[in-house]
VEXVEX-684809 format. One record per residue: residue in three letters; x, y, z of N, C-alpha, C, CB in turn. Coordinates in steps of 0.02 Angstrom, whole numbers, padded with zeros to 5 digits, always signed. Glycine has a CB too. Example, Ala and Ser with C-alpha at 12.3 -4.5 7.8 and 13.67 -1.06 7.14 Angstrom:
Ala+00660-00284+00390+00615-00225+00390+00660-00165+00390+00565-00224+00452 Ser+00642-00112+00354+00684-00053+00357+00645+00002+00394+00704-00030+00286 
//
This chain:
Unk+02824-02018+04564+02796-02018+04500+02734-02062+04497+02846-02041+04450 Unk+02734-02113+04538+02675-02156+04539+02613-02119+04563+02688-02217+04582 Unk+02621-02067+04600+02565-02028+04625+02538-01982+04571+02586-01988+04687 Unk+02582-01959+04528+02562-01911+04476+02520-01942+04421+02623-01879+04446 Unk+02530-02003+04404+02493-02035+04349+02418-02038+04365+02520-02107+04335 Unk+02398-02063+04423+02326-02063+04436+02299-01992+04442+02311-02101+04500 Unk+02337-01946+04468+02313-01877+04474+02305-01846+04405+02361-01834+04517 Unk+02352-01861+04361+02349-01835+04293+02288-01863+04257+02413-01852+04254 Unk+02275-01928+04263+02216-01957+04232+02152-01930+04264+02218-02034+04238 Unk+02154-01918+04327+02095-01889+04362+02081-01819+04337+02107-01887+04437 Unk+02136-01779+04329+02128-01711+04303+02103-01713+04231+02195-01673+04306 Unk+02130-01757+04190+02107-01765+04121+02034-01784+04119+02150-01817+04084 Unk+02013-01829+04161+01942-01849+04165+01898-01791+04185+01934-01906+04216 Unk+01922-01751+04233+01882-01693+04256+01876-01642+04199+01915-01660+04318 Unk+01930-01631+04162+01928-01583+04107+01880-01608+04052+02000-01571+04077 Unk+01886-01672+04036+01840-01701+03985+01768-01699+04009+01861-01773+03968 Unk+01757-01713+04071+01689-01710+04100+01661-01640+04097+01689-01735+04172 Unk+01702-01590+04114+01680-01520+04113+01666-01499+04041+01733-01473+04145 Unk+01709-01519+03994+01698-01502+03924+01632-01534+03899+01758-01525+03880 Unk+01622-01596+03918+01560-01630+03898+01498-01596+03928+01561-01703+03920 Unk+01503-01574+03990+01447-01540+04023+01434-01473+03989+01461-01529+04098 Unk+01488-01437+03970+01479-01373+03936+01448-01384+03867+01547-01336+03930 Unk+01471-01434+03831+01443-01450+03765+01370-01468+03771+01483-01507+03731 Unk+01354-01508+03821+01285-01529+03832+01241-01469+03851+01282-01582+03887 Unk+01267-01424+03892+01229-01364+03911+01218-01319+03851+01267-01325+03967 Unk+01269-01312+03808+01262-01271+03748+01210-01302+03702+01329-01264+03711 Unk+01212-01366+03692+01163-01400+03649+01092-01392+03678+01180-01476+03642 Unk+01085-01397+03742+01021-01389+03775+00995-01317+03767+01026-01407+03849 Unk+01040-01269+03775+01021-01198+03766+01002-01185+03693+01080-01151+03787 Unk+01041-01211+03646+01024-01202+03575+00955-01232+03559+01078-01234+03531 Unk+00942-01290+03587+00877-01322+03576+00820-01281+03606+00877-01392+03606 Unk+00831-01253+03664+00780-01211+03696+00767-01148+03655+00800-01193+03768 Unk+00820-01117+03630+00813-01056+03589+00776-01073+03524+00882-01025+03574 Unk+00796-01128+03493+00764-01149+03431+00690-01164+03443+00799-01211+03403 Unk+00675-01196+03497+00606-01211+03514+00566-01147+03526+00602-01255+03577 Unk+00596-01099+03558+00562-01035+03570+00548-00999+03505+00604-00990+03617 Unk+00596-01000+03458+00585-00969+03393+00531-01005+03354+00650-00968+03352 Unk+00531-01071+03356+00479-01109+03322+00410-01095+03353+00494-01185+03325 Unk+00407-01090+03418+00344-01075+03451+00319-01005+03432+00352-01081+03527 Unk+00366-00957+03429+00348-00889+03409+00320-00888+03337+00409-00842+03415 Unk+00354-00925+03292+00330-00928+03223+00262-00962+03219+00380-00967+03179 Unk+00253-01015+03258+00188-01049+03260+00133-01003+03286+00193-01113+03303 Unk+00148-00967+03339+00099-00920+03367+00082-00865+03317+00126-00890+03432 Unk+00132-00840+03282+00120-00788+03232+00076-00815+03175+00187-00763+03203 Unk+00091-00875+03152+00050-00906+03099-00022-00916+03123+00080-00973+03076 Unk-00030-00938+03184-00097-00949+03211-00134-00882+03217-00093-00983+03281 Unk-00099-00829+03239-00130-00763+03245-00154-00738+03177-00080-00714+03276 Unk-00112-00746+03126-00130-00725+03058-00189-00766+03033-00071-00732+03009 Unk-00187-00831+03044-00242-00875+03022-00307-00855+03056-00225-00949+03036 Unk-00305-00840+03121-00365-00820+03157-00393-00755+03129-00350-00812+03232 Unk-00349-00707+03113-00372-00643+03085-00403-00653+03017-00314-00593+03081 Unk-00371-00695+02976-00399-00710+02910-00467-00744+02916-00351-00755+02869 Unk-00471-00793+02960-00534-00829+02968-00590-00781+02990-00526-00885+03020 Unk-00575-00735+03035-00625-00686+03056-00646-00641+02998-00598-00643+03114 Unk-00598-00620+02957-00615-00577+02899-00656-00615+02848-00550-00550+02867 Unk-00638-00678+02835-00675-00718+02786-00746-00732+02811-00638-00784+02772 Unk-00752-00746+02875-00818-00760+02903-00861-00697+02902-00811-00786+02976 Unk-00831-00639+02914-00869-00576+02911-00897-00566+02841-00824-00516+02931 Unk-00858-00580+02790-00883-00572+02721-00940-00621+02708-00827-00583+02670 Unk-00933-00682+02730-00987-00731+02719-01050-00713+02758-00963-00802+02739 Unk-01042-00685+02817-01100-00662+02856-01137-00607+02819-01079-00638+02925 Unk-01100-00559+02793-01131-00504+02755-01163-00530+02691-01079-00449+02739 Unk-01130-00576+02659-01157-00607+02599-01226-00637+02614-01110-00662+02572 Unk-01231-00674+02667-01295-00705+02686-01347-00652+02703-01285-00753+02745 Unk-01326-00601+02739-01372-00547+02758-01401-00513+02696-01336-00496+02803 Unk-01358-00497+02648-01381-00464+02587-01428-00510+02549-01322-00444+02542 Unk-01411-00573+02545-01454-00622+02510-01523-00624+02542-01421-00692+02511 Unk-01525-00626+02609-01590-00628+02643-01630-00564+02633-01580-00640+02718 Unk-01597-00507+02635-01632-00442+02629-01657-00429+02559-01586-00387+02650 Unk-01620-00449+02509-01639-00430+02441-01693-00474+02411-01579-00432+02397 Unk-01704-00533+02437-01757-00576+02411-01825-00542+02412-01761-00640+02450 Unk-01848-00519+02470-01911-00484+02474-01911-00418+02435-01930-00471+02546 Unk-01854-00385+02432-01850-00321+02396-01858-00332+02320-01784-00286+02411 Unk-01826-00384+02294-01829-00397+02223-01898-00421+02202-01777-00449+02204 Unk-01932-00456+02246-01999-00481+02229-02052-00427+02237-02016-00541+02272 Unk-02035-00372+02270-02082-00317+02277-02137-00330+02328-02114-00301+02211 Unk-02126-00378+02372-02176-00394+02423-02169-00347+02482-02169-00468+02446 Unk-02223-00336+02516-02221-00297+02578-02245-00226+02567-02151-00296+02606 Unk-02255-00193+02622-02279-00124+02620-02220-00076+02609-02316-00106+02685 Unk-02236-00013+02596-02183+00037+02587-02142+00043+02651-02213+00104+02568 Unk-02174+00037+02708-02138+00041+02772-02091-00017+02780-02187+00043+02831 Unk-02114-00078+02762-02071-00137+02764-02012-00129+02716-02111-00201+02747 Unk-02026-00106+02657-01974-00097+02607-01923-00046+02629-02005-00077+02539 Unk-01947+00008+02659-01902+00060+02683-01855+00032+02737-01942+00119+02710 Unk-01882-00007+02782-01841-00038+02835-01791-00087+02805-01887-00073+02887 Unk-01814-00126+02756-01768-00174+02725-01711-00138+02689-01807-00219+02675 Unk-01727-00082+02656-01674-00045+02622-01625-00013+02671-01704+00009+02578 Unk-01650+00008+02729-01603+00034+02780-01555-00021+02801-01642+00061+02841 Unk-01583-00082+02811-01540-00138+02830-01493-00157+02773-01583-00199+02851 Unk-01518-00154+02712-01476-00170+02654-01419-00119+02647-01518-00171+02589 Unk-01433-00056+02659-01380-00005+02657-01328-00017+02712-01410+00065+02664 Unk-01351-00036+02771-01305-00053+02825-01262-00114+02806-01343-00068+02891 Unk-01295-00163+02774-01258-00223+02753-01207-00204+02699-01306-00277+02726 Unk-01224-00156+02656-01176-00133+02606-01115-00102+02638-01209-00082+02560 Unk-01125-00064+02691-01068-00035+02728-01027-00091+02761-01092+00015+02782 Unk-01060-00141+02789-01025-00198+02818-00986-00236+02765-01075-00245+02854 Unk-01015-00240+02705-00981-00273+02650-00915-00238+02633-01027-00276+02588 Unk-00917-00172+02630-00856-00134+02616-00803-00146+02670-00872-00059+02610 Unk-00824-00147+02733-00778-00158+02788-00749-00229+02785-00814-00148+02855 Unk-00791-00278+02771-00767-00347+02766-00716-00354+02709-00826-00396+02755 Unk-00730-00323+02653-00683-00326+02597-00617-00292+02615-00713-00294+02534 Unk-00620-00236+02650-00559-00201+02672-00518-00245+02719-00577-00135+02707 Unk-00552-00281+02764-00517-00326+02810-00482-00382+02772-00565-00356+02862 Unk-00515-00407+02720-00485-00461+02680-00425-00434+02641-00536-00492+02631 Unk-00431-00374+02615-00374-00344+02580-00315-00334+02628-00394-00276+02549 Unk-00329-00322+02690-00277-00313+02740-00244-00379+02760-00306-00278+02801 Unk-00284-00431+02767-00259-00494+02796-00248-00550+02746-00306-00518+02847 Unk-00285-00549+02692-00285-00608+02648-00232-00607+02595-00351-00615+02616 Unk-00214-00665+02570-00168-00668+02513-00205-00645+02449-00140-00740+02504 Unk-00168-00630+02396-00198-00602+02335-00254-00644+02304-00146-00592+02285 Unk-00247-00710+02304-00299-00750+02272-00365-00746+02311-00277-00823+02267 Unk-00363-00741+02376-00424-00733+02415-00453-00663+02404-00410-00744+02491 Unk-00410-00613+02399-00432-00545+02386-00469-00541+02319-00373-00496+02388 Unk-00442-00574+02268-00474-00574+02202-00543-00607+02206-00430-00611+02149 Unk-00547-00664+02240-00611-00699+02248-00660-00658+02289-00601-00768+02280 Unk-00636-00624+02340-00679-00582+02382-00705-00522+02342-00641-00557+02444 Unk-00663-00494+02300-00684-00438+02258-00738-00460+02209-00624-00408+02219 Unk-00731-00519+02182-00783-00545+02136-00849-00556+02173-00759-00611+02103 Unk-00845-00582+02234-00906-00591+02274-00936-00522+02290-00891-00630+02339 Unk-00894-00474+02305-00917-00406+02318-00955-00379+02257-00856-00360+02335 Unk-00928-00389+02198-00961-00367+02136-01028-00402+02127-00917-00379+02075 Unk-01030-00467+02140-01092-00505+02133-01145-00480+02182-01079-00580+02144 Unk-01124-00465+02243-01172-00439+02292-01196-00370+02272-01140-00438+02362 Unk-01152-00330+02242-01173-00265+02217-01225-00272+02162-01112-00227+02190 Unk-01217-00323+02119-01266-00336+02067-01334-00355+02097-01242-00392+02020 Unk-01332-00394+02150-01394-00414+02183-01429-00353+02212-01380-00466+02239 Unk-01391-00311+02246-01420-00250+02275-01448-00204+02220-01368-00212+02317 Unk-01411-00198+02166-01434-00155+02111-01496-00183+02077-01377-00147+02059 Unk-01499-00249+02069-01558-00280+02038-01620-00271+02081-01545-00355+02025 Unk-01611-00267+02146-01669-00261+02191-01692-00188+02199-01651-00289+02259 Unk-01652-00140+02178-01670-00069+02187-01733-00052+02148-01613-00023+02165 Unk-01781-00018+02180-01843-00001+02146-01834+00052+02093-01894+00023+02197 Unk-01783+00092+02096-01773+00146+02048-01734+00123+01986-01737+00203+02081 Unk-01714+00061+01985-01673+00036+01929-01717+00030+01867-01641-00032+01945 Unk-01691+00054+01811-01725+00047+01747-01701-00017+01714-01712+00108+01701 Unk-01748-00053+01685-01732-00115+01650-01744-00105+01576-01775-00174+01677 Unk-01701-00135+01536-01707-00130+01464-01763-00173+01438-01641-00149+01430 Unk-01774-00171+01373-01827-00212+01343-01814-00286+01355-01832-00198+01267 Unk-01864-00320+01376-01859-00392+01389-01828-00409+01457-01819-00425+01336 Unk-01805-00359+01494-01777-00371+01560-01831-00362+01613-01716-00324+01574 Unk-01826-00401+01666-01871-00392+01723-01828-00392+01786-01925-00448+01726 Unk-01856-00366+01838-01820-00365+01902-01803-00435+01925-01862-00328+01955 Unk-01851-00480+01921-01840-00549+01945-01787-00584+01903-01906-00589+01943 Unk-01791-00577+01836-01741-00610+01793-01671-00583+01807-01759-00601+01719 Unk-01665-00518+01815-01601-00487+01830-01576-00510+01898-01606-00409+01827 Unk-01621-00514+01946-01603-00536+02013-01580-00608+02013-01663-00527+02061 Unk-01615-00651+01977-01596-00722+01973-01527-00729+01940-01650-00763+01935 Unk-01515-00689+01888-01449-00691+01856-01394-00669+01904-01448-00646+01794 Unk-01409-00617+01944-01361-00594+01993-01350-00647+02047-01385-00528+02026 Unk-01403-00683+02065-01395-00738+02114-01350-00793+02087-01464-00767+02133 Unk-01355-00807+02023-01312-00859+01993-01239-00836+01996-01333-00874+01920 Unk-01227-00773+01981-01159-00746+01986-01134-00749+02058-01157-00672+01960 Unk-01178-00733+02105-01160-00736+02176-01141-00807+02197-01218-00711+02219 Unk-01179-00857+02174-01165-00926+02193-01096-00947+02168-01219-00974+02164 Unk-01079-00930+02106-01013-00947+02079-00958-00909+02117-01010-00930+02004 Unk-00969-00845+02128-00918-00804+02163-00910-00828+02235-00938-00730+02161 Unk-00965-00846+02267-00961-00869+02336-00921-00934+02340-01032-00879+02365 Unk-00934-00980+02293-00898-01043+02293-00823-01032+02281-00926-01090+02240 Unk-00807-00988+02234-00736-00973+02221-00703-00942+02283-00729-00925+02160 Unk-00739-00897+02316-00712-00867+02377-00701-00919+02431-00759-00811+02403 Unk-00750-00962+02441-00744-01013+02493-00685-01060+02478-00808-01054+02499 Unk-00676-01078+02415-00620-01121+02397-00553-01087+02411-00624-01141+02323 Unk-00547-01023+02390-00485-00986+02402-00473-00977+02477-00488-00918+02366 Unk-00525-00961+02514-00518-00952+02586-00497-01017+02621-00584-00925+02617 Unk-00527-01071+02600-00512-01137+02629-00437-01152+02620-00555-01193+02597 Unk-00412-01141+02559-00341-01154+02547-00297-01107+02586-00326-01149+02472 Unk-00317-01044+02591-00279-00994+02629-00274-01013+02702-00310-00925+02621 Unk-00326-01043+02729-00326-01061+02799-00292-01128+02813-00397-01064+02824 Unk-00268-01160+02759-00231-01222+02768-00272-01285+02766-00195-01219+02830 Unk-00334-01280+02746-00375-01339+02739-00362-01370+02671-00451-01323+02748 Unk-00373-01435+02666-00361-01468+02602-00411-01442+02551-00365-01545+02609 Unk-00396-01452+02488-00440-01429+02435-00502-01474+02433-00403-01429+02366 Unk-00554-01451+02464-00617-01489+02466-00670-01446+02432-00639-01507+02539 Unk-00654-01422+02372-00699-01376+02338-00767-01408+02328-00669-01353+02272 Unk-00817-01368+02333-00886-01391+02325-00910-01384+02254-00932-01353+02372 Unk-00869-01407+02206-00888-01398+02136-00950-01439+02117-00831-01416+02092 Unk-00970-01485+02158-01029-01525+02143-01093-01493+02168-01022-01593+02172 Unk-01089-01435+02199-01148-01403+02226-01174-01348+02181-01134-01376+02296 Unk-01239-01346+02174-01272-01292+02138-01319-01260+02187-01308-01316+02073 Unk-01308-01197+02204-01349-01164+02254-01398-01118+02218-01306-01123+02304 Unk-01462-01130+02230-01512-01085+02202-01531-01035+02256-01575-01124+02177 Unk-01577-00989+02240-01592-00936+02287-01633-00961+02347-01629-00880+02253 Unk-01666-01016+02343-01707-01038+02401-01694-01111+02422-01779-01030+02384 Unk-01656-01149+02384-01644-01217+02406-01574-01239+02382-01698-01265+02379 Unk-01553-01296+02405-01489-01323+02386-01501-01389+02351-01442-01332+02448 Unk-01470-01396+02293-01477-01460+02258-01409-01482+02235-01525-01453+02197 Unk-01399-01546+02229-01335-01574+02208-01340-01593+02135-01316-01636+02252 Unk-01292-01570+02097-01290-01584+02025-01269-01655+02013-01243-01536+01989 
//
């Protein structure tokens, strides 16, 4: 019997050791699975954020392109050939604008989509104000209408940038202190 007591304690120790090793292996496996799921979620969030950022940047690029093209068109400067080339580029930018807005509707949350739609409308006003065939009412001029459209664009652009910034996870650093005119930047 004296031989059985140490063997029994040895067997009990081995069973407890094996149970502890199995518990430890299960905990380790659970941690690895959890880590893999977290990494997958992180990668998915990063992928969505990258797609949103590309869509938002595309809209801002088109916004800038339209702004640059319509300035000379609204002022009526240049030859007919220059104006014709500018309008071809403006029409191309209009198509790019539609594509950028579609990408935002596909990737962005609703508040960014609303802000992007407002910027889209403002850019449409700028293009319409610059059109040579547009009729103006009494007391209206092309330049005054264009400047009004630029003011709408500045507000819409700021709202879009604020919504996009929040959507991308940046802190709310809205540029409410900035007033953007058509040719310079001034701080209010």
